[in-house]
KEKE-3310 file (N, C-alpha, C; in steps of 0.2 Angstrom, whole numbers, plus 5000, padded with zeros to 4 digits):
npx = (5004:5010:5019:5011:5005:5016:5019:5008:5009:5021:5017:5007:5015:5023:5014:5009:5021:5023:5012:5014:5026:5021:5012:5021:5029:5019:5015:5027:5029:5017:5007:5013:5013:5000:4991:4981:4967:4955:4951:4942:4931:4916:4914:4905:4903:4892:4880:4876:4860:4854:4843:4845:4840:4830:4815:4798:4794:4784:4781:4786:4794:4800:4805:4813:4827:4823:4825:4832:4833:4844:4839:4827:4813:4814:4811:4799:4798:4789:4783:4779:4784:4795:4789:4782:4793:4798:4787:4787:4800:4799:4789:4796:4806:4797:4794:4806:4809:4799:4803:4815:4810:4803:4814:4821:4812:4812:4825:4825:4815:4822:4833:4826:4822:4834:4838:4828:4832:4844:4840:4833:4844:4851:4841:4841:4854:4853:4843:4851:4861:4854:4849:4860:4864:4854:4857:4869:4865:4857:4865:4874:4865:4860:4872:4872:4862:4850:4841:4832:4837:4831:4827:4839:4843:4833:4837:4849:4844:4837:4848:4854:4844:4843:4856:4854:4844:4850:4860:4852:4846:4857:4861:4850:4852:4864:4860:4850:4858:4866:4855:4852:4863:4861:4849:4853:4861:4852:4845:4855:4856:4843:4844:4854:4847:4838:4846:4849:4837:4834:4843:4839:4827:4832:4838:4828:4820:4830:4830:4817:4818:4826:4817:4813:4820:4831:4838:4855:4862:4861:4855:4852:4841:4844:4843:4833:4826:4817:4801:4784:4780:4792:4804:4815:4832:4848:4858:4853:4853:4843:4842:4851:4860:4865:4876:4873:4883:4895:4902:4916:4931:4939:4953:4962:4977:4991:5006:5017:5012:5012:5023:5025:5014:5005:4997:4984:4985:4977:4963:4955:4939:4930:4914:4906:4892:4888:4892:4892:4896:4909:4918:4927:4941:4953:4968:4967:4973:4985:4985:4993:4998:4998:4983:4982:4988:4979:4970:4960:4967:4982:4994:5008:5023:5034:5033:5030:5028:5033:5026:5027:5016:5009:5006:4992:4989:4978:4971:4964:4952:4946:4931:4927:4919:4908:4898:4884:4882:4886:4878:4872:4881:4883:4885:4897:4897:4906:4922:4933:4948:4959:4975:4984:5000:5010:5014:5023:5021:5025:5042:5045:5055:5058:5057:5057)
npy = (4994:5006:5007:5009:5021:5029:5029:5034:5047:5051:5051:5060:5071:5072:5074:5086:5094:5093:5100:5112:5115:5115:5126:5136:5136:5140:5152:5159:5159:5164:5169:5180:5191:5196:5209:5214:5222:5228:5241:5248:5255:5257:5269:5282:5294:5306:5317:5333:5340:5355:5370:5381:5394:5405:5400:5395:5378:5368:5355:5339:5325:5313:5301:5296:5285:5281:5275:5283:5290:5297:5314:5313:5321:5329:5339:5352:5370:5384:5391:5404:5417:5415:5412:5424:5432:5426:5428:5442:5444:5438:5446:5458:5454:5452:5466:5471:5464:5469:5483:5481:5477:5488:5497:5492:5494:5508:5510:5504:5513:5525:5522:5521:5535:5541:5536:5542:5555:5555:5554:5566:5575:5571:5575:5589:5592:5590:5600:5611:5611:5612:5625:5632:5631:5637:5650:5652:5652:5663:5673:5674:5677:5690:5697:5698:5706:5699:5695:5700:5710:5707:5694:5688:5691:5684:5671:5671:5672:5660:5651:5653:5650:5636:5632:5634:5626:5613:5613:5613:5600:5592:5595:5589:5576:5573:5575:5565:5554:5555:5554:5541:5534:5536:5530:5517:5514:5515:5503:5493:5495:5491:5477:5473:5475:5465:5453:5455:5455:5441:5435:5438:5431:5418:5418:5420:5408:5399:5402:5398:5384:5381:5380:5367:5354:5342:5325:5323:5311:5293:5286:5284:5291:5300:5306:5316:5332:5341:5348:5350:5367:5372:5385:5386:5388:5393:5390:5380:5363:5351:5337:5322:5313:5298:5291:5277:5262:5269:5266:5265:5259:5264:5260:5260:5258:5251:5260:5251:5242:5246:5245:5237:5240:5244:5254:5246:5233:5217:5215:5207:5208:5208:5211:5215:5216:5207:5193:5181:5185:5187:5201:5209:5219:5233:5241:5258:5270:5278:5288:5304:5307:5303:5299:5307:5319:5325:5329:5340:5346:5343:5332:5338:5333:5338:5344:5343:5327:5312:5299:5286:5282:5270:5275:5278:5275:5281:5271:5270:5259:5252:5245:5231:5220:5206:5210:5210:5212:5225:5235:5233:5238:5250:5266:5268:5255:5242:5235:5222:5222:5213:5214:5209:5209:5203:5205:5218:5235:5238:5242:5246:5243:5228:5227:5217)
npz = (5000:5004:4994:4983:4986:4987:4974:4967:4972:4967:4953:4953:4957:4946:4935:4939:4939:4925:4920:4926:4919:4906:4907:4910:4898:4889:4894:4893:4879:4874:4884:4891:4883:4882:4888:4901:4909:4921:4922:4912:4901:4891:4879:4871:4859:4861:4853:4857:4856:4851:4849:4836:4836:4846:4853:4855:4860:4850:4847:4851:4844:4848:4860:4875:4873:4861:4844:4830:4813:4802:4798:4803:4810:4826:4835:4835:4833:4837:4822:4818:4818:4810:4798:4795:4793:4781:4772:4771:4766:4754:4748:4747:4738:4727:4724:4722:4710:4701:4701:4694:4682:4678:4677:4666:4656:4656:4652:4639:4633:4634:4625:4613:4612:4611:4598:4591:4593:4587:4574:4572:4573:4561:4552:4555:4551:4537:4534:4537:4528:4516:4518:4518:4505:4498:4503:4497:4484:4484:4487:4476:4466:4471:4470:4456:4454:4451:4460:4475:4488:4500:4499:4500:4513:4520:4517:4524:4537:4538:4537:4550:4558:4555:4559:4573:4576:4573:4583:4595:4593:4594:4607:4613:4610:4617:4630:4631:4630:4642:4651:4648:4654:4667:4669:4666:4677:4687:4684:4686:4699:4703:4699:4708:4720:4718:4720:4733:4739:4736:4744:4756:4756:4755:4768:4777:4774:4778:4792:4794:4792:4803:4813:4814:4821:4817:4816:4815:4812:4811:4826:4844:4855:4870:4887:4887:4889:4885:4883:4877:4875:4881:4882:4870:4868:4860:4869:4877:4880:4872:4871:4870:4857:4853:4842:4832:4832:4836:4847:4858:4867:4881:4889:4904:4906:4916:4918:4916:4908:4894:4886:4875:4868:4853:4841:4831:4835:4839:4850:4863:4870:4885:4890:4904:4905:4895:4896:4888:4875:4865:4862:4849:4845:4840:4844:4844:4847:4858:4873:4874:4886:4904:4913:4925:4921:4914:4923:4933:4944:4942:4950:4960:4962:4967:4979:4996:5005:4995:4987:4977:4964:4953:4937:4926:4909:4897:4884:4868:4861:4847:4843:4834:4831:4837:4822:4823:4836:4840:4841:4854:4863:4876:4882:4896:4901:4909:4905:4901:4894:4883:4877:4863:4862:4854:4841:4835:4830:4813:4811:4824:4838:4846:4862:4871)
capx = (5000:5014:5022:5006:5004:5021:5019:5003:5011:5026:5014:5004:5020:5026:5009:5009:5027:5022:5007:5017:5030:5017:5009:5026:5031:5014:5016:5033:5028:5011:5003:5016:5012:4993:4990:4974:4965:4948:4950:4941:4924:4913:4912:4901:4903:4885:4879:4871:4856:4852:4840:4849:4836:4826:4808:4794:4793:4777:4780:4792:4792:4803:4805:4820:4829:4820:4830:4830:4837:4847:4834:4820:4811:4814:4808:4797:4797:4783:4786:4775:4789:4799:4785:4781:4799:4799:4782:4790:4806:4796:4786:4802:4809:4793:4795:4813:4809:4795:4807:4820:4807:4802:4820:4823:4808:4814:4831:4823:4812:4827:4837:4822:4822:4841:4837:4824:4836:4849:4836:4832:4850:4852:4837:4843:4860:4851:4840:4856:4865:4849:4848:4867:4864:4849:4860:4874:4862:4854:4871:4876:4860:4860:4877:4871:4856:4844:4837:4831:4841:4827:4828:4846:4843:4829:4841:4854:4841:4836:4854:4855:4839:4845:4861:4852:4840:4855:4863:4847:4845:4863:4861:4845:4855:4869:4856:4847:4863:4867:4850:4852:4868:4858:4844:4856:4864:4846:4843:4859:4854:4837:4846:4857:4842:4835:4850:4849:4830:4834:4847:4834:4822:4835:4840:4821:4819:4834:4827:4811:4820:4829:4812:4813:4827:4832:4843:4861:4865:4857:4857:4847:4839:4845:4844:4828:4824:4813:4794:4780:4780:4798:4807:4821:4838:4854:4863:4850:4853:4837:4843:4857:4859:4871:4876:4874:4890:4900:4905:4923:4933:4945:4956:4967:4982:4997:5012:5021:5009:5011:5029:5024:5007:5005:4990:4983:4986:4971:4961:4949:4935:4925:4910:4902:4885:4886:4897:4892:4898:4916:4919:4934:4943:4960:4971:4966:4978:4987:4985:4999:5000:4994:4977:4983:4991:4973:4965:4959:4972:4988:4998:5014:5027:5040:5031:5028:5031:5032:5024:5027:5010:5009:5002:4988:4989:4972:4971:4958:4951:4940:4927:4926:4915:4904:4894:4877:4881:4889:4872:4870:4885:4880:4891:4898:4898:4913:4925:4940:4951:4966:4978:4989:5006:5015:5016:5024:5020:5031:5047:5046:5060:5056:5061:5055)
capy = (5000:5012:5008:5012:5028:5033:5029:5039:5053:5053:5052:5067:5077:5072:5077:5094:5097:5094:5105:5119:5117:5117:5132:5141:5137:5144:5159:5162:5160:5168:5173:5186:5196:5198:5214:5214:5227:5229:5248:5250:5256:5259:5276:5284:5302:5308:5323:5337:5343:5362:5374:5386:5400:5405:5399:5390:5372:5367:5348:5334:5319:5307:5299:5294:5278:5280:5275:5288:5290:5304:5317:5312:5327:5328:5344:5358:5376:5389:5394:5410:5423:5414:5412:5431:5435:5424:5432:5449:5444:5436:5453:5463:5452:5454:5473:5472:5462:5474:5489:5480:5477:5495:5500:5489:5497:5514:5510:5503:5519:5530:5521:5523:5542:5542:5535:5548:5561:5555:5555:5573:5578:5570:5580:5596:5593:5591:5607:5616:5610:5615:5632:5635:5631:5643:5656:5653:5654:5670:5678:5675:5681:5696:5701:5700:5710:5695:5693:5706:5710:5704:5686:5686:5692:5679:5665:5671:5670:5653:5647:5654:5645:5629:5630:5634:5619:5608:5613:5611:5593:5589:5595:5585:5569:5572:5574:5559:5549:5555:5551:5533:5531:5537:5524:5510:5514:5513:5496:5489:5495:5487:5470:5472:5474:5458:5449:5456:5452:5434:5433:5439:5426:5412:5418:5419:5401:5395:5403:5394:5377:5380:5378:5360:5351:5335:5321:5323:5305:5288:5285:5283:5297:5300:5312:5321:5337:5346:5346:5355:5373:5374:5390:5383:5393:5390:5388:5375:5356:5348:5330:5319:5308:5293:5288:5269:5259:5273:5265:5262:5257:5267:5256:5264:5253:5254:5262:5246:5237:5248:5245:5234:5241:5248:5255:5241:5226:5215:5216:5203:5212:5205:5216:5212:5215:5202:5188:5176:5188:5189:5206:5210:5226:5234:5247:5263:5275:5278:5295:5307:5308:5299:5302:5312:5325:5329:5330:5347:5348:5338:5332:5341:5328:5342:5347:5338:5320:5309:5292:5284:5278:5268:5279:5274:5278:5279:5267:5269:5253:5252:5239:5229:5214:5204:5215:5210:5214:5231:5240:5232:5242:5256:5271:5267:5248:5239:5230:5219:5221:5209:5216:5204:5213:5199:5208:5225:5239:5238:5247:5246:5238:5223:5228:5211)
capz = (5000:5004:4988:4978:4988:4985:4966:4965:4974:4962:4947:4954:4956:4939:4931:4942:4936:4918:4919:4927:4914:4900:4908:4909:4891:4886:4897:4890:4872:4872:4889:4894:4878:4883:4893:4903:4914:4922:4922:4906:4900:4885:4878:4865:4858:4860:4850:4861:4851:4853:4844:4833:4837:4852:4851:4860:4857:4848:4846:4852:4841:4850:4867:4878:4871:4854:4839:4825:4808:4800:4794:4806:4814:4833:4839:4831:4836:4834:4816:4816:4817:4804:4792:4794:4790:4775:4768:4770:4761:4747:4746:4745:4732:4721:4723:4718:4703:4698:4700:4689:4675:4676:4675:4660:4651:4655:4648:4632:4630:4633:4619:4608:4612:4608:4591:4588:4593:4581:4567:4572:4572:4554:4548:4556:4547:4530:4533:4537:4521:4511:4519:4516:4497:4496:4504:4492:4477:4484:4487:4469:4462:4473:4467:4449:4453:4449:4466:4479:4495:4505:4498:4502:4520:4522:4517:4529:4543:4538:4539:4557:4561:4554:4564:4580:4577:4574:4590:4599:4592:4596:4614:4616:4610:4622:4636:4631:4632:4649:4655:4648:4658:4674:4669:4666:4684:4691:4682:4689:4706:4704:4699:4714:4725:4718:4723:4740:4741:4736:4749:4762:4756:4757:4775:4780:4773:4782:4798:4795:4793:4810:4818:4814:4824:4814:4818:4810:4810:4815:4833:4849:4859:4877:4892:4884:4894:4882:4883:4873:4879:4883:4878:4867:4867:4858:4875:4881:4877:4873:4871:4867:4852:4853:4836:4832:4831:4838:4854:4858:4874:4884:4894:4908:4907:4920:4913:4915:4903:4888:4883:4868:4865:4847:4837:4826:4838:4841:4857:4865:4875:4889:4893:4910:4903:4890:4897:4883:4869:4864:4857:4846:4843:4839:4848:4840:4849:4865:4875:4874:4893:4909:4915:4930:4919:4912:4929:4935:4948:4942:4956:4959:4966:4969:4985:5002:5004:4989:4987:4970:4962:4946:4933:4921:4902:4893:4878:4865:4858:4842:4843:4827:4831:4831:4819:4825:4843:4841:4843:4861:4868:4879:4885:4903:4903:4911:4900:4903:4887:4883:4871:4860:4860:4851:4835:4836:4824:4809:4812:4831:4841:4851:4869:4876)
cpx = (5004:5017:5018:5005:5009:5021:5014:5005:5016:5023:5011:5009:5022:5021:5009:5015:5026:5017:5010:5022:5027:5014:5015:5028:5025:5014:5021:5032:5022:5008:5006:5015:5004:4993:4983:4973:4958:4946:4948:4933:4922:4912:4909:4901:4896:4885:4874:4867:4853:4848:4845:4846:4832:4818:4804:4793:4786:4776:4786:4790:4795:4803:4812:4821:4826:4826:4828:4835:4839:4841:4827:4819:4811:4810:4805:4796:4792:4786:4783:4779:4793:4795:4783:4787:4800:4794:4785:4796:4803:4793:4791:4805:4804:4793:4801:4813:4805:4799:4812:4816:4805:4808:4822:4819:4810:4821:4829:4820:4817:4831:4833:4822:4829:4841:4833:4828:4841:4846:4835:4838:4852:4848:4839:4849:4858:4847:4845:4860:4860:4849:4855:4867:4860:4853:4865:4871:4860:4859:4873:4871:4859:4866:4876:4865:4850:4840:4837:4836:4837:4827:4834:4846:4839:4833:4846:4850:4839:4842:4855:4850:4840:4851:4859:4848:4845:4858:4859:4846:4851:4863:4856:4848:4860:4865:4853:4852:4865:4861:4850:4857:4865:4853:4847:4859:4858:4844:4848:4858:4848:4839:4850:4852:4838:4839:4850:4842:4830:4838:4843:4829:4825:4837:4833:4819:4823:4832:4821:4813:4823:4823:4810:4820:4827:4838:4849:4863:4860:4859:4851:4847:4840:4845:4839:4826:4819:4805:4790:4779:4786:4801:4814:4826:4844:4859:4860:4850:4846:4837:4849:4856:4866:4871:4877:4881:4895:4904:4912:4925:4939:4947:4962:4972:4988:5002:5017:5018:5010:5018:5029:5018:5008:4998:4990:4983:4979:4969:4955:4945:4930:4921:4906:4895:4883:4892:4898:4894:4905:4917:4926:4935:4951:4962:4971:4972:4980:4987:4992:5002:4996:4988:4977:4985:4985:4968:4965:4964:4978:4992:5005:5019:5033:5039:5029:5031:5029:5031:5023:5020:5011:5004:4998:4988:4982:4973:4965:4957:4945:4937:4925:4921:4913:4899:4887:4876:4884:4884:4870:4875:4882:4886:4891:4899:4905:4915:4931:4943:4958:4969:4984:4995:5011:5018:5017:5022:5026:5036:5049:5051:5057:5060:5060:5060)
cpy = (5006:5013:5011:5019:5032:5034:5034:5046:5056:5055:5059:5072:5078:5076:5085:5097:5098:5099:5112:5120:5119:5124:5138:5142:5141:5151:5163:5164:5165:5172:5179:5192:5199:5203:5215:5219:5227:5236:5250:5251:5258:5266:5277:5292:5304:5315:5327:5341:5350:5365:5379:5393:5399:5405:5394:5384:5370:5359:5344:5328:5313:5307:5297:5287:5276:5280:5279:5287:5297:5307:5317:5319:5325:5333:5350:5364:5380:5392:5401:5416:5422:5414:5419:5434:5433:5427:5439:5449:5442:5443:5458:5461:5453:5462:5474:5470:5467:5480:5487:5480:5484:5499:5498:5493:5504:5515:5509:5509:5524:5529:5523:5531:5544:5541:5540:5554:5561:5556:5563:5577:5577:5575:5587:5597:5594:5598:5612:5616:5613:5623:5636:5636:5636:5650:5658:5655:5661:5675:5679:5679:5688:5700:5702:5703:5706:5693:5699:5705:5706:5696:5684:5686:5686:5672:5665:5669:5663:5649:5647:5650:5638:5627:5630:5628:5613:5607:5611:5603:5589:5589:5590:5578:5568:5571:5568:5553:5549:5552:5543:5530:5531:5531:5517:5509:5512:5506:5492:5489:5491:5479:5468:5471:5467:5453:5449:5453:5444:5431:5433:5433:5419:5412:5417:5411:5397:5396:5398:5386:5376:5379:5371:5357:5344:5331:5321:5317:5300:5287:5284:5289:5296:5306:5318:5325:5341:5343:5352:5361:5376:5380:5388:5389:5389:5387:5382:5368:5353:5340:5328:5314:5304:5290:5280:5267:5264:5272:5263:5261:5261:5263:5260:5259:5256:5255:5256:5241:5240:5248:5242:5236:5246:5249:5249:5234:5224:5215:5211:5207:5208:5210:5212:5211:5209:5197:5182:5179:5190:5194:5207:5217:5227:5240:5252:5269:5275:5286:5298:5308:5304:5302:5307:5318:5329:5330:5338:5350:5343:5338:5335:5337:5332:5345:5342:5331:5316:5301:5290:5280:5276:5272:5275:5278:5276:5276:5267:5263:5254:5245:5237:5223:5211:5210:5216:5212:5221:5236:5239:5236:5248:5260:5269:5260:5246:5234:5228:5217:5217:5211:5211:5208:5209:5202:5215:5228:5239:5244:5248:5241:5234:5224:5222:5206)
cpz = (5000:4998:4983:4980:4986:4977:4964:4967:4969:4955:4947:4953:4949:4934:4933:4939:4928:4916:4920:4922:4907:4901:4907:4902:4888:4888:4893:4883:4870:4878:4891:4889:4878:4889:4894:4908:4915:4923:4915:4905:4893:4884:4871:4864:4856:4857:4854:4856:4854:4848:4842:4834:4844:4850:4856:4856:4856:4848:4847:4849:4843:4858:4869:4875:4864:4849:4833:4819:4806:4796:4798:4810:4822:4837:4834:4835:4833:4828:4814:4814:4811:4798:4790:4790:4783:4770:4767:4765:4754:4744:4743:4739:4726:4719:4719:4711:4699:4696:4694:4682:4673:4674:4668:4654:4650:4651:4640:4629:4629:4627:4613:4607:4609:4600:4588:4588:4588:4575:4567:4570:4564:4550:4549:4552:4540:4529:4533:4530:4516:4512:4517:4508:4495:4497:4499:4486:4478:4484:4480:4465:4464:4470:4460:4448:4450:4454:4471:4485:4500:4505:4501:4510:4523:4522:4522:4536:4544:4539:4547:4561:4561:4559:4571:4581:4577:4581:4595:4599:4595:4604:4617:4615:4615:4629:4637:4633:4639:4653:4654:4653:4665:4674:4670:4673:4688:4690:4686:4697:4708:4704:4705:4720:4724:4721:4730:4743:4741:4742:4756:4762:4758:4765:4779:4779:4777:4790:4800:4796:4800:4815:4818:4815:4821:4817:4813:4808:4813:4822:4838:4854:4867:4881:4889:4889:4891:4882:4879:4877:4881:4879:4876:4866:4864:4863:4879:4877:4878:4874:4869:4862:4852:4846:4836:4829:4832:4844:4853:4866:4875:4890:4897:4910:4912:4915:4912:4910:4896:4884:4876:4865:4859:4844:4832:4829:4840:4848:4858:4871:4878:4892:4898:4908:4899:4890:4891:4876:4869:4859:4855:4845:4841:4843:4843:4841:4857:4867:4875:4881:4898:4911:4920:4927:4916:4917:4930:4939:4947:4948:4955:4964:4969:4976:4990:5001:4998:4990:4979:4969:4955:4942:4928:4914:4898:4886:4874:4861:4853:4842:4836:4826:4837:4829:4822:4832:4845:4844:4851:4866:4870:4883:4893:4905:4904:4906:4903:4896:4888:4876:4869:4858:4857:4845:4836:4830:4820:4810:4819:4833:4846:4857:4874:4875)
residu = (MET:LYS:ILE:LYS:LYS:ARG:LEU:TYR:THR:ALA:LEU:ALA:LEU:ILE:VAL:LEU:MET:LEU:ALA:LEU:LEU:ALA:TRP:GLY:ILE:HIS:TRP:TRP:GLN:THR:GLY:ARG:TYR:PHE:GLU:GLU:THR:ASP:ASN:ALA:TYR:VAL:HIS:ALA:ASP:SER:VAL:ALA:LEU:ARG:ALA:GLU:MET:THR:GLY:ARG:VAL:ALA:ASP:VAL:ALA:VAL:ALA:ASN:ASN:GLN:ARG:VAL:GLU:ALA:GLY:ASP:VAL:LEU:VAL:LYS:LEU:ASP:PRO:SER:ASP:ALA:GLN:SER:GLN:LEU:ALA:GLN:ALA:LYS:ALA:ALA:LEU:ALA:VAL:ALA:GLN:ALA:ASN:ALA:VAL:SER:ALA:ASP:ARG:GLN:VAL:ALA:GLN:GLN:ARG:ALA:SER:ILE:ASP:GLU:ALA:LYS:ALA:GLN:VAL:THR:SER:ALA:GLN:ALA:ASP:LEU:GLU:GLN:ALA:ARG:LEU:HIS:LEU:LYS:ARG:SER:LYS:ARG:LEU:ALA:GLU:GLN:ASN:TYR:ALA:SER:GLN:GLN:ALA:TYR:GLN:ASP:ASP:GLN:ALA:ALA:VAL:GLN:VAL:ALA:GLU:ALA:THR:LEU:ALA:ALA:ARG:ARG:ALA:MET:LEU:ALA:SER:SER:ARG:LYS:GLN:LEU:ALA:VAL:LEU:GLU:ALA:GLU:ARG:ASP:SER:ALA:GLU:ALA:ASN:ILE:GLU:SER:ALA:ARG:ALA:ASP:VAL:ASP:ASN:ALA:ARG:HIS:GLN:LEU:ASP:LYS:THR:ARG:LEU:THR:ALA:PRO:VAL:ASP:GLY:VAL:ILE:GLY:ASN:LYS:THR:VAL:GLU:VAL:GLY:THR:LEU:ALA:GLN:PRO:SER:LEU:THR:LEU:MET:GLN:LEU:VAL:PRO:ILE:ARG:SER:ALA:TYR:VAL:VAL:ALA:ASN:TYR:LYS:GLU:THR:GLN:ILE:ALA:ARG:MET:ARG:PRO:GLY:GLN:PRO:VAL:SER:LEU:HIS:VAL:ASP:ALA:TYR:PRO:ASP:ILE:GLU:PHE:GLU:GLY:VAL:VAL:ASP:SER:LEU:ALA:PRO:ALA:THR:GLY:SER:ARG:PHE:SER:LEU:LEU:PRO:GLN:ASP:ASN:ALA:THR:GLY:ASN:PHE:ASN:LYS:ILE:VAL:GLN:ARG:VAL:PRO:VAL:ARG:ILE:ARG:VAL:THR:GLY:PRO:ASP:ASP:ALA:LEU:GLU:ARG:LEU:ARG:ASP:GLY:LEU:SER:VAL:VAL:PRO:SER:VAL:ASP:THR:ARG:ASP:LEU:HIS:PRO:GLY:ALA:GLU:ASP:ASP:GLY)
# end
C-alpha cells in the first residue's frame, strides 16, 4: 500500500510538474504578451442637440431611448415669426423684381428716344445744308442783281435758324445719352436689389428650417429634457443623440503594461453586461500623457512627501465585432480588454 501511495504521489507530482512546465512554456511564448486590465469602460461620443434659434417648442416627436434615423424630425418650434419674415422677404423680392422690370423698360424707352434724337440731328443737318445752298444761290443772284436783297437776308436768317436747330438737336441727343447712363445705373441698382432680396428670402427660409430640429445621424435618443411649451435657446441642450455603432473602449492601462502596445494590435473584449459575447477590437491610439496629467488639479510631486504611484495611460480601443452585437454596447459599461502585443507595429523595436 505504501508503495502504491508513493507511486501515486510521484505520478501526481510528475503530472503537476508537467502541467506547470506546459503552463510556463505557454506563458513564456504567448501569455506574457497579453496585457489585461479591468479599468476600462465603453464610451460613445454623443451629440448634444440644441436649437439654433430662440423659440417656443410646439411639438416633440421622440422619446427617451428611441432610435432615429438621419433626417428624422425631433423637435418643432413655433414657426409663426419665421413664416412672417419669409412672407415679408418674398414681398420685398417681388417689389425688387417689379422695379427691375420698370428700369429695363425705361432703359429701352430712353434708347428709343436716343434713336429719335439721332434722326432729328440728321434731319437738322440736312436742313442746314439745304439752307446754306439757298444762301449761296441767293448771294450769287443778289450780286448779279437777279434777286432782291430781302431774299438774300431771308436765306441768311434761315441758315441761322437751321444752325440753331441743329445745335438744339445735338444738345438733346447728348442729354438723352446722359439720361440713359443714369437709367442704366438705376437698372443695375434694381438688379442688385433683387440679389439682396433673394438673399433675404434664402435667409428667412433658412430661419424657418431652423424651427425643425432634425437628427444629424442615425442614433438613439437619450437624456431628453425638452417638453412642449419649453422655451428653446441655443445655449439649452434639449437631448442627446448617441450615434449607432459609435461605441469604443477606453482602457486605463498601467504604465508598466504599455511598453509593447502599438496601434493596430488585436484586442479581445469581455463586457460584463454580455458575458456570453466575445467582442473584438483593435488598439486605435494611446493617449499622449497619463490620466493624472489631464486632471483638473495635476499632482505636483516636487512638494511635500512623495509616494510613488503607478500611473495609468488611457488606451483607445476600436470595437470591430461581432457586427450583429455592436448596437448592444452602451456608454459606461465595464469592460475587461486583453491586448495581444506579440506583433509589434512595423518598424518598432522589440524591447522584450
